MIDRENZA-755462 format. One record per residue (C-alpha): residue in three letters; x, y, z. Coordinates in Angstrom, 2 decimals. Layout:
BEGIN
+--------+---------+---------+---------+
| residu |      c1 |      c2 |      c3 |
+--------+---------+---------+---------+
|    ala |       X |       Y |       Z |
...
+--------+---------+---------+---------+
END
This chain:
BEGIN
+--------+---------+---------+---------+
| residu |      c1 |      c2 |      c3 |
+--------+---------+---------+---------+
|    unk | -119.36 |  -50.87 |  -36.20 |
|    unk | -120.33 |  -49.97 |  -32.59 |
|    unk | -118.83 |  -46.79 |  -31.05 |
|    unk | -118.25 |  -46.94 |  -26.91 |
|    unk | -120.61 |  -44.95 |  -24.76 |
|    unk | -118.33 |  -45.29 |  -21.88 |
|    unk | -121.68 |  -46.62 |  -19.85 |
|    unk | -119.16 |  -47.50 |  -16.90 |
|    unk | -117.15 |  -46.07 |  -14.23 |
|    unk | -113.99 |  -47.03 |  -12.27 |
|    unk | -116.12 |  -47.10 |   -8.93 |
|    unk | -119.16 |  -48.58 |  -10.88 |
|    unk | -116.61 |  -51.39 |  -12.22 |
|    unk | -115.30 |  -51.89 |   -8.71 |
|    unk | -118.67 |  -52.38 |   -6.70 |
|    unk | -120.39 |  -54.13 |   -9.35 |
|    unk | -121.44 |  -57.85 |   -7.92 |
|    unk | -124.08 |  -59.20 |  -10.37 |
|    unk | -123.14 |  -62.20 |  -12.17 |
|    unk | -123.64 |  -61.64 |  -16.31 |
|    unk | -122.22 |  -59.32 |  -18.67 |
|    unk | -122.40 |  -55.88 |  -17.93 |
|    unk | -122.24 |  -53.04 |  -21.07 |
|    unk | -119.86 |  -50.27 |  -21.32 |
|    unk | -120.66 |  -49.50 |  -24.87 |
|    unk | -118.93 |  -50.20 |  -27.91 |
|    unk | -118.87 |  -54.06 |  -27.77 |
|    unk | -116.91 |  -53.94 |  -24.53 |
|    unk | -117.99 |  -55.46 |  -21.30 |
|    unk | -117.73 |  -56.23 |  -17.83 |
|    unk | -117.78 |  -59.91 |  -17.22 |
|    unk | -118.68 |  -61.53 |  -13.80 |
|    unk | -118.89 |  -64.96 |  -12.78 |
|    unk | -120.66 |  -66.90 |  -10.53 |
|    unk | -117.95 |  -66.62 |   -7.74 |
|    unk | -117.33 |  -62.78 |   -8.48 |
|    unk | -114.45 |  -63.01 |  -10.72 |
|    unk | -114.27 |  -60.15 |  -12.94 |
|    unk | -113.06 |  -59.92 |  -16.53 |
|    unk | -113.08 |  -57.67 |  -19.98 |
|    unk | -114.62 |  -59.20 |  -23.09 |
|    unk | -115.29 |  -57.60 |  -26.30 |
|    unk | -117.95 |  -58.81 |  -28.59 |
|    unk | -118.76 |  -58.23 |  -32.38 |
|    unk | -120.39 |  -59.80 |  -35.24 |
|    unk | -118.95 |  -61.26 |  -38.33 |
|    unk | -121.79 |  -61.90 |  -41.23 |
|    unk | -124.82 |  -62.25 |  -38.22 |
|    unk | -122.46 |  -63.89 |  -36.13 |
|    unk | -121.41 |  -63.15 |  -32.64 |
|    unk | -117.46 |  -63.47 |  -31.52 |
|    unk | -116.02 |  -62.88 |  -28.31 |
|    unk | -112.62 |  -62.30 |  -26.89 |
|    unk | -111.17 |  -61.74 |  -23.93 |
|    unk | -109.18 |  -58.89 |  -22.82 |
|    unk | -107.83 |  -60.06 |  -19.40 |
|    unk | -109.13 |  -60.16 |  -15.80 |
|    unk | -110.05 |  -57.41 |  -13.62 |
|    unk | -108.28 |  -55.61 |  -11.49 |
|    unk | -105.03 |  -56.26 |  -13.41 |
|    unk | -106.60 |  -54.99 |  -16.19 |
|    unk | -108.06 |  -52.02 |  -15.33 |
|    unk | -111.04 |  -49.89 |  -17.13 |
|    unk | -109.30 |  -47.38 |  -18.75 |
|    unk | -107.03 |  -50.54 |  -20.17 |
|    unk | -109.99 |  -52.24 |  -21.25 |
|    unk | -111.36 |  -49.57 |  -23.27 |
|    unk | -107.92 |  -49.18 |  -25.08 |
|    unk | -107.72 |  -53.06 |  -26.00 |
|    unk | -111.65 |  -52.65 |  -27.12 |
|    unk | -110.82 |  -49.76 |  -29.60 |
|    unk | -107.60 |  -51.55 |  -31.01 |
|    unk | -109.95 |  -54.96 |  -31.45 |
|    unk | -112.77 |  -52.32 |  -33.33 |
|    unk | -110.34 |  -51.12 |  -35.81 |
|    unk | -109.36 |  -54.57 |  -36.84 |
|    unk | -112.92 |  -55.53 |  -37.18 |
|    unk | -113.34 |  -51.87 |  -39.26 |
|    unk | -110.79 |  -53.09 |  -41.94 |
|    unk | -112.02 |  -56.41 |  -42.06 |
|    unk | -109.81 |  -58.44 |  -39.87 |
|    unk | -110.23 |  -60.60 |  -36.81 |
|    unk | -108.83 |  -59.39 |  -33.84 |
|    unk | -109.07 |  -63.00 |  -32.20 |
|    unk | -106.84 |  -64.07 |  -34.81 |
|    unk | -104.09 |  -61.49 |  -34.36 |
|    unk | -104.34 |  -62.20 |  -30.80 |
|    unk | -103.32 |  -65.71 |  -30.96 |
|    unk | -100.82 |  -64.90 |  -33.75 |
|    unk |  -99.11 |  -62.36 |  -31.27 |
|    unk |  -99.18 |  -65.27 |  -28.50 |
|    unk |  -97.78 |  -67.96 |  -30.56 |
|    unk |  -94.98 |  -65.90 |  -32.09 |
|    unk |  -94.19 |  -64.21 |  -27.90 |
|    unk |  -94.26 |  -67.73 |  -27.32 |
|    unk |  -91.84 |  -69.01 |  -30.07 |
|    unk |  -89.10 |  -66.05 |  -29.42 |
|    unk |  -86.05 |  -66.99 |  -27.82 |
|    unk |  -85.20 |  -65.77 |  -24.59 |
|    unk |  -81.45 |  -64.92 |  -23.65 |
|    unk |  -80.62 |  -68.51 |  -21.94 |
|    unk |  -81.53 |  -69.93 |  -24.95 |
|    unk |  -79.52 |  -68.35 |  -27.21 |
|    unk |  -76.90 |  -69.17 |  -24.55 |
|    unk |  -77.50 |  -72.51 |  -24.53 |
|    unk |  -77.66 |  -72.85 |  -28.82 |
|    unk |  -74.45 |  -70.76 |  -28.98 |
|    unk |  -72.35 |  -73.45 |  -26.64 |
|    unk |  -73.57 |  -76.11 |  -28.57 |
|    unk |  -73.08 |  -74.91 |  -31.60 |
|    unk |  -69.11 |  -73.93 |  -30.51 |
|    unk |  -68.51 |  -76.41 |  -28.28 |
|    unk |  -65.54 |  -77.61 |  -30.68 |
|    unk |  -64.21 |  -74.41 |  -30.70 |
|    unk |  -63.10 |  -74.67 |  -26.88 |
|    unk |  -59.83 |  -75.62 |  -25.92 |
|    unk |  -60.80 |  -77.78 |  -22.86 |
|    unk |  -63.65 |  -78.73 |  -20.49 |
|    unk |  -62.24 |  -76.13 |  -18.28 |
|    unk |  -62.40 |  -73.10 |  -20.71 |
|    unk |  -66.31 |  -74.08 |  -21.66 |
|    unk |  -67.30 |  -74.08 |  -18.29 |
|    unk |  -65.92 |  -71.06 |  -17.53 |
|    unk |  -68.19 |  -69.55 |  -20.38 |
|    unk |  -71.22 |  -71.43 |  -19.20 |
|    unk |  -70.51 |  -70.17 |  -15.54 |
|    unk |  -70.32 |  -66.48 |  -16.61 |
|    unk |  -73.33 |  -66.72 |  -18.99 |
|    unk |  -75.11 |  -68.64 |  -16.37 |
|    unk |  -76.76 |  -66.87 |  -13.03 |
|    unk |  -73.45 |  -65.91 |  -11.37 |
|    unk |  -73.55 |  -63.11 |  -13.54 |
|    unk |  -76.29 |  -63.02 |  -16.21 |
|    unk |  -79.46 |  -63.94 |  -14.48 |
|    unk |  -80.88 |  -60.64 |  -15.08 |
|    unk |  -80.33 |  -61.13 |  -18.78 |
|    unk |  -81.26 |  -65.16 |  -19.00 |
|    unk |  -85.06 |  -64.97 |  -18.90 |
|    unk |  -85.46 |  -62.14 |  -21.03 |
|    unk |  -86.62 |  -62.05 |  -25.09 |
|    unk |  -83.86 |  -61.40 |  -27.49 |
|    unk |  -86.13 |  -58.87 |  -28.33 |
|    unk |  -86.22 |  -56.82 |  -25.32 |
|    unk |  -82.72 |  -56.29 |  -24.34 |
|    unk |  -81.17 |  -53.06 |  -24.45 |
|    unk |  -78.01 |  -51.56 |  -23.41 |
|    unk |  -79.54 |  -50.76 |  -20.00 |
|    unk |  -79.95 |  -54.65 |  -19.41 |
|    unk |  -75.82 |  -55.30 |  -20.26 |
|    unk |  -75.21 |  -52.36 |  -17.66 |
|    unk |  -77.19 |  -53.73 |  -14.97 |
|    unk |  -74.83 |  -57.00 |  -15.65 |
|    unk |  -71.62 |  -55.39 |  -16.07 |
|    unk |  -71.64 |  -52.33 |  -13.78 |
|    unk |  -71.59 |  -54.52 |  -10.44 |
|    unk |  -68.27 |  -56.01 |  -11.24 |
|    unk |  -66.59 |  -53.32 |  -13.74 |
|    unk |  -64.68 |  -51.92 |  -11.33 |
|    unk |  -63.80 |  -54.99 |   -8.77 |
|    unk |  -63.72 |  -57.19 |  -11.13 |
|    unk |  -62.20 |  -55.95 |  -14.39 |
|    unk |  -60.69 |  -58.59 |  -16.44 |
|    unk |  -63.68 |  -60.65 |  -15.54 |
|    unk |  -66.30 |  -57.75 |  -16.53 |
|    unk |  -64.60 |  -57.22 |  -19.75 |
|    unk |  -64.64 |  -60.74 |  -20.88 |
|    unk |  -68.20 |  -61.16 |  -20.10 |
|    unk |  -68.90 |  -57.96 |  -21.79 |
|    unk |  -67.67 |  -59.86 |  -24.98 |
|    unk |  -68.94 |  -63.13 |  -24.05 |
|    unk |  -72.20 |  -61.23 |  -24.30 |
|    unk |  -71.97 |  -59.74 |  -27.38 |
|    unk |  -71.05 |  -62.62 |  -29.30 |
|    unk |  -73.95 |  -64.55 |  -28.19 |
|    unk |  -76.15 |  -61.59 |  -29.52 |
|    unk |  -74.49 |  -61.79 |  -32.75 |
|    unk |  -75.34 |  -65.27 |  -32.95 |
|    unk |  -78.52 |  -64.69 |  -31.99 |
|    unk |  -79.09 |  -61.77 |  -34.89 |
|    unk |  -77.30 |  -64.12 |  -37.36 |
|    unk |  -80.08 |  -66.99 |  -36.47 |
|    unk |  -82.91 |  -64.63 |  -37.35 |
|    unk |  -84.12 |  -64.14 |  -33.32 |
|    unk |  -83.36 |  -60.64 |  -33.12 |
|    unk |  -82.85 |  -57.28 |  -34.97 |
|    unk |  -81.02 |  -54.35 |  -34.44 |
|    unk |  -77.87 |  -52.65 |  -32.79 |
|    unk |  -76.01 |  -55.32 |  -30.85 |
|    unk |  -76.64 |  -53.50 |  -27.17 |
|    unk |  -73.42 |  -55.45 |  -25.69 |
|    unk |  -71.36 |  -53.49 |  -28.51 |
|    unk |  -68.36 |  -51.64 |  -26.93 |
|    unk |  -67.74 |  -48.84 |  -29.63 |
|    unk |  -69.93 |  -45.94 |  -29.88 |
|    unk |  -71.90 |  -47.39 |  -27.01 |
|    unk |  -70.43 |  -48.61 |  -23.85 |
|    unk |  -67.35 |  -46.88 |  -24.14 |
|    unk |  -69.16 |  -43.86 |  -23.55 |
|    unk |  -70.98 |  -45.42 |  -19.92 |
|    unk |  -67.91 |  -47.83 |  -18.24 |
|    unk |  -64.82 |  -46.63 |  -17.27 |
|    unk |  -62.04 |  -47.70 |  -20.27 |
|    unk |  -59.77 |  -50.76 |  -19.26 |
|    unk |  -56.51 |  -48.45 |  -19.99 |
|    unk |  -57.99 |  -46.22 |  -16.68 |
|    unk |  -58.70 |  -49.24 |  -14.90 |
|    unk |  -55.21 |  -50.50 |  -15.23 |
|    unk |  -53.63 |  -47.57 |  -13.86 |
|    unk |  -55.68 |  -47.95 |  -10.76 |
|    unk |  -54.66 |  -51.08 |  -10.04 |
|    unk |  -52.01 |  -53.03 |  -11.35 |
|    unk |  -50.74 |  -56.36 |   -9.29 |
|    unk |  -48.56 |  -55.03 |   -6.60 |
|    unk |  -44.96 |  -55.75 |   -8.00 |
|    unk |  -41.42 |  -56.00 |   -5.87 |
|    unk |  -38.84 |  -53.73 |   -7.33 |
|    unk |  -36.36 |  -56.00 |   -8.93 |
|    unk |  -33.50 |  -54.66 |   -6.73 |
|    unk |  -35.00 |  -55.99 |   -3.65 |
|    unk |  -35.90 |  -59.07 |   -5.53 |
|    unk |  -32.07 |  -61.17 |   -4.35 |
|    unk |  -32.47 |  -60.22 |   -0.62 |
|    unk |  -36.04 |  -61.22 |   -0.60 |
|    unk |  -35.11 |  -64.96 |   -2.30 |
|    unk |  -32.14 |  -65.01 |    0.14 |
|    unk |  -34.74 |  -64.65 |    3.11 |
|    unk |  -37.21 |  -67.02 |    1.54 |
|    unk |  -34.55 |  -69.82 |    1.47 |
|    unk |  -34.22 |  -69.98 |    5.24 |
|    unk |  -38.27 |  -70.45 |    6.32 |
|    unk |  -39.16 |  -73.64 |    6.58 |
|    unk |  -42.44 |  -73.98 |    4.81 |
|    unk |  -43.87 |  -75.45 |    1.76 |
|    unk |  -45.71 |  -72.01 |    0.97 |
|    unk |  -41.79 |  -70.85 |    0.72 |
|    unk |  -40.42 |  -73.61 |   -1.70 |
|    unk |  -43.39 |  -73.21 |   -3.91 |
|    unk |  -43.30 |  -68.78 |   -4.04 |
|    unk |  -39.21 |  -69.47 |   -4.54 |
|    unk |  -40.00 |  -71.99 |   -7.62 |
|    unk |  -42.34 |  -69.32 |   -8.54 |
|    unk |  -40.14 |  -66.50 |   -8.54 |
|    unk |  -37.10 |  -68.58 |  -10.40 |
|    unk |  -39.55 |  -69.52 |  -13.24 |
|    unk |  -42.05 |  -66.30 |  -13.26 |
|    unk |  -44.55 |  -68.70 |  -13.33 |
|    unk |  -48.59 |  -67.97 |  -12.06 |
|    unk |  -49.94 |  -69.13 |   -9.08 |
|    unk |  -52.03 |  -71.56 |  -10.36 |
|    unk |  -49.09 |  -73.06 |  -12.67 |
|    unk |  -46.92 |  -73.44 |   -9.71 |
|    unk |  -49.61 |  -74.81 |   -7.45 |
|    unk |  -51.31 |  -77.34 |   -9.66 |
|    unk |  -47.62 |  -78.68 |  -11.10 |
|    unk |  -47.00 |  -82.41 |  -10.82 |
|    unk |  -44.02 |  -84.58 |  -10.46 |
|    unk |  -44.81 |  -86.03 |  -14.11 |
|    unk |  -43.99 |  -82.45 |  -15.27 |
|    unk |  -40.73 |  -82.59 |  -14.27 |
|    unk |  -37.82 |  -83.81 |  -17.11 |
|    unk |  -34.79 |  -83.61 |  -14.57 |
|    unk |  -32.68 |  -85.07 |  -17.40 |
|    unk |  -33.79 |  -82.24 |  -19.43 |
|    unk |  -33.93 |  -79.64 |  -17.02 |
|    unk |  -37.63 |  -78.88 |  -18.41 |
|    unk |  -40.78 |  -78.36 |  -16.87 |
|    unk |  -43.75 |  -78.85 |  -19.26 |
|    unk |  -46.94 |  -77.20 |  -18.06 |
|    unk |  -50.02 |  -78.81 |  -19.61 |
|    unk |  -52.16 |  -76.62 |  -21.68 |
|    unk |  -55.37 |  -76.70 |  -19.68 |
|    unk |  -53.60 |  -74.70 |  -17.09 |
|    unk |  -52.04 |  -72.17 |  -19.14 |
|    unk |  -54.17 |  -68.81 |  -19.62 |
|    unk |  -53.37 |  -69.18 |  -22.96 |
|    unk |  -54.36 |  -72.97 |  -23.33 |
|    unk |  -50.95 |  -73.58 |  -25.05 |
|    unk |  -48.52 |  -76.27 |  -23.66 |
|    unk |  -45.51 |  -73.95 |  -22.06 |
|    unk |  -42.14 |  -75.52 |  -21.84 |
|    unk |  -40.16 |  -74.02 |  -18.71 |
|    unk |  -36.16 |  -74.40 |  -18.72 |
|    unk |  -35.16 |  -74.99 |  -15.28 |
|    unk |  -31.99 |  -73.32 |  -13.99 |
|    unk |  -29.64 |  -74.90 |  -11.83 |
|    unk |  -31.29 |  -73.63 |   -8.06 |
|    unk |  -35.01 |  -74.57 |   -9.54 |
|    unk |  -33.55 |  -78.14 |  -10.09 |
|    unk |  -31.61 |  -78.25 |   -6.43 |
|    unk |  -35.19 |  -77.10 |   -4.98 |
|    unk |  -36.74 |  -79.80 |   -6.49 |
|    unk |  -34.56 |  -82.56 |   -5.75 |
|    unk |  -34.69 |  -81.46 |   -2.17 |
|    unk |  -38.66 |  -82.23 |   -2.28 |
|    unk |  -38.75 |  -85.12 |   -4.15 |
|    unk |  -36.83 |  -86.79 |   -1.25 |
|    unk |  -40.04 |  -86.38 |    0.80 |
|    unk |  -42.23 |  -86.69 |   -2.06 |
|    unk |  -45.96 |  -86.98 |   -0.48 |
|    unk |  -48.46 |  -87.27 |   -3.77 |
|    unk |  -48.42 |  -86.31 |   -6.86 |
|    unk |  -47.84 |  -82.35 |   -6.55 |
|    unk |  -44.62 |  -80.74 |   -6.10 |
|    unk |  -45.94 |  -78.77 |   -3.50 |
|    unk |  -48.65 |  -81.07 |   -1.45 |
|    unk |  -51.02 |  -79.42 |    1.07 |
|    unk |  -52.13 |  -80.64 |    4.39 |
|    unk |  -55.12 |  -82.57 |    2.85 |
|    unk |  -54.58 |  -86.01 |    1.25 |
|    unk |  -53.67 |  -86.14 |   -2.32 |
|    unk |  -54.29 |  -82.15 |   -2.93 |
|    unk |  -52.06 |  -79.61 |   -3.64 |
|    unk |  -50.75 |  -76.21 |   -1.29 |
|    unk |  -53.79 |  -73.95 |   -1.11 |
|    unk |  -54.16 |  -70.96 |   -3.42 |
|    unk |  -53.91 |  -68.70 |   -0.67 |
|    unk |  -50.50 |  -70.15 |    0.71 |
|    unk |  -48.15 |  -68.08 |   -1.04 |
|    unk |  -50.00 |  -64.76 |   -0.17 |
|    unk |  -50.52 |  -65.40 |    3.25 |
|    unk |  -46.33 |  -65.98 |    3.64 |
|    unk |  -46.20 |  -62.71 |    1.82 |
|    unk |  -48.20 |  -61.03 |    4.44 |
|    unk |  -46.57 |  -62.66 |    7.02 |
|    unk |  -42.92 |  -61.51 |    5.99 |
|    unk |  -43.99 |  -58.32 |    5.92 |
|    unk |  -41.98 |  -56.91 |    2.94 |
|    unk |  -40.83 |  -53.88 |    3.66 |
|    unk |  -44.66 |  -52.63 |    4.00 |
|    unk |  -45.07 |  -53.47 |    0.84 |
|    unk |  -48.68 |  -54.71 |   -0.60 |
|    unk |  -46.88 |  -57.20 |   -2.71 |
|    unk |  -48.35 |  -59.80 |   -4.80 |
|    unk |  -47.41 |  -63.33 |   -6.25 |
|    unk |  -48.37 |  -62.32 |   -9.73 |
|    unk |  -46.19 |  -59.09 |   -9.40 |
|    unk |  -42.91 |  -61.55 |   -9.71 |
|    unk |  -44.11 |  -61.86 |  -12.88 |
|    unk |  -43.27 |  -58.24 |  -13.38 |
|    unk |  -40.58 |  -58.03 |  -11.17 |
|    unk |  -38.77 |  -60.58 |  -13.71 |
|    unk |  -40.20 |  -58.47 |  -16.85 |
|    unk |  -38.52 |  -55.31 |  -15.36 |
|    unk |  -35.44 |  -56.48 |  -14.65 |
|    unk |  -35.02 |  -58.44 |  -18.39 |
|    unk |  -35.90 |  -54.96 |  -19.97 |
|    unk |  -33.65 |  -53.35 |  -17.78 |
|    unk |  -30.52 |  -54.98 |  -16.91 |
|    unk |  -30.59 |  -57.67 |  -19.70 |
|    unk |  -29.61 |  -57.31 |  -23.65 |
|    unk |  -32.03 |  -60.54 |  -24.25 |
|    unk |  -34.86 |  -59.59 |  -26.80 |
|    unk |  -37.88 |  -58.25 |  -25.85 |
|    unk |  -40.01 |  -61.48 |  -27.25 |
|    unk |  -37.40 |  -63.79 |  -25.35 |
|    unk |  -38.74 |  -62.73 |  -22.00 |
|    unk |  -42.46 |  -62.41 |  -23.50 |
|    unk |  -41.96 |  -66.01 |  -24.36 |
|    unk |  -40.69 |  -66.79 |  -20.71 |
|    unk |  -43.82 |  -65.43 |  -19.26 |
|    unk |  -45.89 |  -67.51 |  -22.15 |
|    unk |  -47.14 |  -64.53 |  -23.55 |
|    unk |  -48.35 |  -64.33 |  -27.25 |
|    unk |  -46.10 |  -62.84 |  -29.81 |
|    unk |  -46.95 |  -61.30 |  -32.50 |
|    unk |  -45.90 |  -60.12 |  -36.27 |
|    unk |  -42.14 |  -60.73 |  -37.37 |
|    unk |  -41.72 |  -61.95 |  -33.64 |
|    unk |  -43.74 |  -64.89 |  -33.69 |
|    unk |  -41.23 |  -66.60 |  -35.89 |
|    unk |  -39.11 |  -67.33 |  -32.51 |
|    unk |  -42.72 |  -69.21 |  -31.62 |
|    unk |  -42.08 |  -71.81 |  -34.30 |
|    unk |  -39.10 |  -72.71 |  -32.59 |
|    unk |  -39.41 |  -71.65 |  -28.85 |
|    unk |  -36.47 |  -70.39 |  -28.85 |
|    unk |  -35.83 |  -72.77 |  -25.68 |
|    unk |  -31.96 |  -72.18 |  -25.51 |
|    unk |  -32.03 |  -68.82 |  -25.13 |
|    unk |  -34.88 |  -68.63 |  -22.72 |
|    unk |  -32.69 |  -71.36 |  -20.89 |
|    unk |  -29.87 |  -68.69 |  -20.92 |
|    unk |  -32.49 |  -65.97 |  -19.57 |
|    unk |  -33.73 |  -68.10 |  -16.76 |
|    unk |  -30.10 |  -69.03 |  -15.49 |
|    unk |  -29.30 |  -65.10 |  -15.75 |
|    unk |  -32.38 |  -64.49 |  -13.46 |
|    unk |  -31.45 |  -67.57 |  -11.11 |
|    unk |  -28.04 |  -65.89 |  -11.13 |
|    unk |  -29.19 |  -62.36 |  -10.44 |
|    unk |  -31.44 |  -63.56 |   -7.41 |
|    unk |  -28.79 |  -65.46 |   -5.87 |
|    unk |  -26.55 |  -62.48 |   -5.58 |
|    unk |  -28.09 |  -61.07 |   -2.69 |
|    unk |  -28.44 |  -64.51 |   -0.42 |
|    unk |  -28.44 |  -63.47 |    3.03 |
|    unk |  -26.98 |  -66.04 |    5.70 |
|    unk |  -28.30 |  -66.69 |    9.10 |
|    unk |  -30.69 |  -68.44 |   10.98 |
|    unk |  -33.84 |  -69.67 |    9.63 |
|    unk |  -36.93 |  -67.58 |    9.81 |
|    unk |  -39.66 |  -68.52 |   11.93 |
|    unk |  -43.18 |  -67.01 |   13.13 |
|    unk |  -43.23 |  -66.61 |   16.33 |
|    unk |  -46.73 |  -67.53 |   17.97 |
|    unk |  -47.82 |  -68.90 |   14.36 |
|    unk |  -48.33 |  -71.98 |   12.84 |
|    unk |  -45.90 |  -72.55 |    9.75 |
|    unk |  -46.73 |  -71.15 |    6.79 |
|    unk |  -47.48 |  -74.41 |    4.68 |
|    unk |  -51.02 |  -73.43 |    4.09 |
+--------+---------+---------+---------+
END
């Protein structure tokens, strides 16, 4: 086997312009074409027949790089192998290897029957798409490391902790799926325990930083009393949200077809519930009165219509109202009223814990899950009536509250 003699130098390679092949020794040549383009070629003989393979273009592949590639090819030849055939196989393997984006597509296709609804599937597609995983998507599955996963999670870990936590779990599931398919090997770089848990702040610490700001339940009756005197659709929606301990999306998306005045029941469809299950909400007399007043001026299919035709109230309307009311200068949020309700139920009533949890549409486990089968509807009706009675205890009388110099808080 020919041994390298290093005839060329980096400067000579740079300055050489003569077309043809210029030997570096040991079968390595600098090849210069008629146009002056330079590339590297390794040549060897098998049974008297000369064979050549390209090692890369210059200057992308330097002289030092070419010598390393030539040395690797020489070792294959000395062992009776064919470096050209090996290079082809490696290229085919590289081409056949799946990317993260391809694994995501396959995972979503195989799991489409498991999604609760189209919205849930869309959330998976969005979070695993370019919105958050732009860095991961083009990577080969074998190349993905914990560092790559961190590059996706760290920018949103503190500011969107819930989204980031779900995204981590989804990445982990896709990579586990890929391993099961035989597309990758080794540890899952998105694992939490003994991996990312040592690199990212734990969620319980994040929670301590930023719960939804909630109004103390002792302040709620007076606030609701004020709210009833505000002439704005946002005020009606916010009072209904408080009375039902609902989420903003559930309330703002509520339609008249979901209300049964005879049974005094609001049925929220599964697609608008966080847990993906239909939820029945018993309506207190005050909630029924509020709705009957609204139905008299009904504008479209939504309980709380917005200013745009056939659209509900905007998502920010109630939050804007809270800011305008300047509730004791507290940074109170709409979602925080669910905590207000839960604290009141735990501190001031004798209702079972699981009844309050079911009123909030929280999942219950173990023995408590027995109530799930019966929905505990009548127990929850009594709880919601007690809540409405408590809120009414602080009603304030007086003139209608208006916002001087501002438009009404309907949007």
